[in-house]
Every structure is written in structure tokens, then in C-alpha cells.
C-alpha positions in Angstrom: 33.6 -7.6 46.4 35.6 -5.8 43.7 35.2 -2.1 43.0 33.9 -2.7 39.4 32.6 -5.5 37.2 35.1 -4.6 34.5 38.9 -4.7 34.4 40.7 -1.6 33.2 41.5 -1.3 29.5 44.6 0.6 28.4 43.9 3.9 26.6 43.9 3.7 22.8 44.2 6.4 20.2 42.4 6.6 16.9 42.7 8.8 13.8 39.3 10.0 12.6 39.5 10.6 8.9 35.7 10.1 8.2 34.5 13.3 6.7 31.2 11.9 5.3 28.0 13.8 5.9 25.5 12.2 8.4 23.7 9.3 6.7 20.0 9.5 6.0 17.5 8.1 3.5 14.5 9.4 1.6 11.4 9.4 3.8 9.6 6.6 1.9 12.5 4.2 2.3 12.4 3.9 6.0 12.3 5.7 9.4 14.8 8.3 10.3 17.6 6.5 12.1 18.2 9.4 14.5 14.7 9.5 16.0 13.1 8.1 19.1 9.8 6.5 18.0 6.6 6.8 19.9 4.6 3.5 20.5 0.9 3.6 19.8 -1.8 1.0 20.3 -1.9 -2.7 21.3 -2.2 -5.9 19.3 -5.3 -6.0 17.1 -6.6 -8.9 15.1 -6.9 -8.2 11.4 -8.2 -11.6 10.1 -8.6 -15.2 11.2 -9.5 -18.7 10.2 -9.4 -22.0 11.9 -5.7 -22.3 10.9 -4.4 -18.8 10.9 -4.6 -15.5 12.8 -3.2 -12.2 11.4 -2.4 -9.5 14.0 -0.8 -6.1 14.0 1.3 -5.7 17.1 0.8 -2.0 17.5 2.6 0.9 15.8 5.8 2.8 16.3 5.5 6.4 15.0 8.3 8.5 13.5 8.2 12.0 12.1 7.4 10.9 8.5 5.5 7.7 8.9 5.2 4.6 11.1 6.2 1.0 11.5 3.6 -1.7 12.0 4.6 -5.2 13.1 2.6 -7.9 11.2 2.4 -11.0 13.3 1.0 -14.2 11.8 0.2 -17.2 14.0 -0.2 -20.6 12.5 -2.3 -23.4 14.0 -0.4 -26.4 12.5 0.8 -29.4 14.4 3.5 -30.5 12.0 6.8 -28.7 12.0 7.2 -29.1 8.2 3.8 -27.7 7.5 4.6 -24.5 9.5 8.0 -24.2 7.8 6.4 -24.3 4.4 4.1 -21.4 5.3 6.9 -19.4 6.8 9.1 -20.1 3.8 6.4 -18.7 1.5 6.0 -15.6 3.6 9.8 -15.0 3.5 9.7 -15.2 -0.3 6.6 -13.2 -1.0 7.1 -10.5 1.7 10.7 -9.6 1.1 12.3 -6.2 1.4 11.2 -3.6 -1.1 9.1 -5.2 -3.9 6.9 -7.6 -2.0 4.9 -9.4 -4.7 7.8 -11.6 -5.9 6.8 -15.2 -6.1 3.3 -14.2 -5.0 0.7 -17.0 -5.1 -2.8 -16.0 -6.4 -4.4 -17.4 -3.2 -1.5 -16.2 -0.9 -1.5 -13.6 1.7 -2.1 -10.0 0.5 -2.7 -6.9 2.6 -2.8 -3.2 2.2 -3.8 0.1 3.6 -6.0 3.0 2.6 -5.9 6.6 3.9 -9.0 8.8 4.5 -8.2 10.8 1.3 -8.5 7.6 -0.8 -4.8 6.9 -1.4 -4.1 3.3 -1.0 -1.3 0.7 -1.4 -1.1 -3.1 -1.1 1.5 -5.7 -1.2 0.6 -6.2 -4.9 1.2 -2.5 -5.8 4.2 -1.7 -7.9 7.3 -0.9 -5.8 8.7 2.7 -6.0 12.1 0.9 -6.7 10.7 0.1 -10.2 10.6 3.8 -11.1 13.2 6.1 -12.5 14.4 9.5 -11.5 15.6 11.1 -8.2 15.2 8.6 -5.4 13.6 11.2 -3.1 10.6 11.5 -5.5 10.2 7.9 -6.7 7.3 7.2 -4.3 5.3 10.4 -5.2 3.0 11.3 -2.4 2.6 7.6 -1.3 1.5 5.7 0.5 4.3 3.1 0.5 4.7 -0.3 2.2 8.4 -1.2 2.8 9.5 -4.4 4.4 12.2 -3.8 7.1 14.9 -6.1 8.5 14.5 -9.8 8.5 11.3 -11.7 9.5 11.3 -13.4 12.9 10.1 -16.9 13.2 9.4 -18.7 16.6 7.3 -21.8 17.1 3.9 -20.9 15.5 4.7 -17.2 14.8 6.0 -15.3 11.9 6.5 -11.5 12.4 8.0 -8.6 10.5 8.2 -4.8 10.7 6.8 -2.8 7.7 7.4 0.8 7.1 4.3 2.8 6.1 4.9 6.2 4.6 3.8 9.0 4.9 2.0 9.7 8.2 -1.7 9.3 7.4 -4.1 12.3 7.1 -6.8 12.9 9.7 -9.6 10.4 9.6 -9.8 6.6 9.3 -6.9 4.4 8.3 -8.1 1.1 6.8 -6.0 -2.1 6.8 -7.3 -4.9 4.6 -6.1 -8.5 4.6 -7.0 -11.7 2.6 -5.4 -15.1 2.5 -7.6 -17.5 0.6 -5.3 -20.5 0.9 -5.5 -20.2 4.7 -9.3 -19.6 4.7 -9.2 -15.9 5.5 -11.7 -13.9 3.5 -11.1 -10.2 2.7 -11.3 -8.4 6.0 -11.0 -4.7 6.6 -10.2 -3.2 10.0 -10.7 0.5 10.7 -8.3 2.6 12.8 -8.5 6.2 13.9 -5.4 7.9 12.4 -5.3 10.6 15.1 -3.2 8.6 17.6 -0.7 7.9 14.8 -0.6 11.6 13.9 -0.2 12.6 17.6 2.6 10.0 18.0 4.4 11.5 15.0 4.1 15.0 16.5 5.7 13.7 19.7 8.7 12.2 18.1 12.0 13.8 19.2 15.6 13.4 17.8 18.0 11.3 19.7 20.5 14.1 19.6 20.7 17.6 18.0 21.8 17.7 14.4 
């Protein structure tokens, strides 16, 4: 057996001329890239019909908000039928402004905080505003699509950034998808585990 899996690599020298400040974004745009998130919760069913189930696959908390993973399972035998549904989700739930090419009977969902603030996938995107980017979203809440959707067999899934961390009390998540037979359904969550998760977040390294 050799001493190592890996062969030796000759030393290389680099000139570091990058004097840019550390990259970060406004809180409403997405999670802080330099934080270790805290996972909270297990998959919860948000709505269902004979053909479709909408799940939230738990939450990942950051210091200023949380990611939720929306997972949609489709009970369709035909590959083309599934592909049509997933293609619609990719169009109507894109990054940023998520009501582009929205169908009147298509999927819509949203959240409401205990203080009455709410946002849905049909709300106007902060990107449509003018002024300083840090203040475009006001006091929120905001839903921002993150990364690319993932499709496998009967499942479509995507992470969504929810900002800011909700206040104490109930967090409501409502869904409706008339075309797929899902009536408006509201699921209630206790916001305290999300708030506690946010408090436990730590930076990956000192800044």
C-alpha cells in the first residue's frame, strides 16, 4: 500500500492582486454566504390532491432569515405530462420576480407573519423598485428563488429565501393550485424554532 492516495504536486507561486472588499449582499437578497445555517424541522405537507402533493422539506436558518425547500411531487404516469408541469414551474417560479408567465389557475403560495405582514409569489418583486438596493424590500417579508430547481422522476424542488426572520408567534404558509386540484390550504408553524435557529447561527470564520 502506498503512503498516500495522491501524488506530489510541484509547488506553485501566485501573485495576489485582489484588493476587493469581502463580497456580501443586502439581507433581503439571500443568506449570508459566510454563515453556517442551522436546520430546523422535518418535511411537512402543505397541500395535496389526487395528482399532486406540495411539501416543505424543513428550514435552514441564517442570521437574517431562512431558506425553505419547496418540494412538489407529481402523480403522473406519462413522462411528457410530468415535463409539462415541471416546465411551467421553472417559468413561473424563477429567480427574483416569480409571477412571470403565471397562469390564473397555477401554483401560488405565500407566507404571513404574526404581525400581519405577508407576501406571496404574486407580490411585486423588490427588484421592481428604485433607490438604494439595501432598502428596496422595506421591512419585508420577501420570497426570493435561489439557485436552479432540481427535477428527478416525480419531484420538483427548489430553495426559497424568506426574509427577515419572523417575529414571535405563528408563521402561516398558504398554497393553492387550482389546475392540480389543490384548494387554498393554510399550514401553521410556530416561529420560535426558526428564531432560535437564527440565534444559533455562527460565522464560518471571523470577519
